[in-house]
Phi, psi and omega in degrees: 000132179297148178222169181181197178220164177272135176281176179301331180277354180095355180284144177284131176251117183268146177245130179245140179083007177246138181304144180293163180297158181300327181246091182300339180294340181268001180295133180273125177249124184286152171231138177258149177295151176295146177299148179295154176297139180266115175276331181212160178304141184266352183203169177298325179295319179294321176301316179300315182293317181297322182277351181052049178275196183303152178296161181299133180240104180304331180294343176294328183256334176231080182300155181306321181296319179293315179300320180297317179297316181295318179299318180299326184272343188303314182296324179294314179298320179294313182296318183272356179051050179238163181286138182281065182301320180295323176296315180298320178298316178295319179294321177298314180297329180278357181082012185295330181292346180252020184297330180262003179275134179302150181300325181289353175248011175096006180259189181275340178069031182282163175275168176297323179296319178293320177298322178297320177297319179295319179296325176296318179296316179295317181296331177294335179265319184206091183305318182294322178295316179299319179295316180299315180292329181298327177300321176292317182293337174301312182291317180292331176291318176298316179299321179295310182299317179298313181297320178300336179263009176089011179250114187250029182293340181253030177303323181298329178292314180296315181295319179293317179298322178296332177275355179099007177287150180254136177241142180205181177206165185279073185288338185252022179292141176298131177079002181269089178271354184260002178049256184298331187266351186239015183286132177247002182295135177250111178266125181231142178301143181264001181086350181245021177095358180249000000 
């Protein structure tokens, strides 16, 4: 049985690979609120599903020309071991950073399943670029799930992503077994735009 503890914010933090507590009856199991009733579709993706229009086409968001440019650069980024800034710039210009942002906030309003299809397409061209963008999609995905459940505390993430801002977190910090809840990294502007 999964076990964990409550963080300062009250969220359950689960521990995996650690023996369960001596009294499993005291294990806290989280419950999420039910999603709010939908009076109207909440996103462009829901509109598509409700209207039963054409199936999802990943090339609409990652056109073949964009994938070809990213694929051409992938080997260079791998060989030179550098961050694919040019890929990120192209993806930002294509609106890719807002794929999980609702349409009413300037994004594409896609579902998590549709975003996964896009990430597969991107990873087929440039795995490192897909991984880098995935760190951003973790945050926009969390913001989407929360908003879908009636919690709008991460509206700033959605609004920023729709403007092309990148969000990330210190997932590879030494000793950070709590991922989103245990990051100690302090990101500060360097004065040169980074």
